[in-house]
C-alpha positions in Angstrom: -88.6 21.2 63.8 -91.6 21.2 61.4 -92.5 24.9 61.8 -89.1 25.9 60.4 -89.9 24.4 57.1 -91.2 27.4 55.0 -92.6 25.3 52.2 -96.2 24.7 53.4 -96.5 28.0 55.3 -95.3 30.0 52.3 -97.9 28.4 50.1 -100.6 29.0 52.6 -99.6 32.7 52.9 -99.5 33.1 49.1 -102.9 31.5 48.5 -104.5 33.5 51.3 -103.1 36.8 49.9 -104.2 35.9 46.4 -107.7 35.2 47.8 -107.7 38.6 49.5 -106.4 40.5 46.6 -108.1 38.8 43.6 -111.3 37.1 44.7 -112.7 39.3 47.5 -112.4 42.9 46.1 -114.6 42.4 43.0 -117.3 40.9 45.3 -117.1 43.9 47.5 -117.0 46.4 44.6 -120.1 44.7 43.1 -122.2 45.7 46.1 -125.1 47.8 45.2 -126.3 50.5 47.6 -130.1 50.4 48.2 -130.3 54.2 48.2 -128.4 56.3 45.7 -127.2 59.6 47.2 -129.0 62.7 45.8 -126.8 65.6 44.7 -127.0 68.6 47.0 -127.3 72.2 45.7 -124.0 74.2 45.6 -125.5 77.4 46.9 -124.9 78.2 50.5 -128.0 78.6 52.7 -128.6 82.1 54.0 -128.4 82.4 57.8 -130.0 85.1 59.8 -128.3 86.8 62.7 -129.8 86.4 66.1 -131.3 89.2 68.0 -130.0 88.8 71.5 -132.2 90.8 73.9 -129.6 91.2 76.7 -126.9 92.7 74.5 
């Protein structure tokens, strides 16, 4: 039966994994985001307590 011959399927699997691991990641990592994130301040905002009228 031809599907039991691992020769062509092994080559297809190896070439597809090489494509996924070598060619595609640099293309994805070279993507430039249109808006760079701005750094947030490290100080915590002050919150005021609520004045509940029914308590």
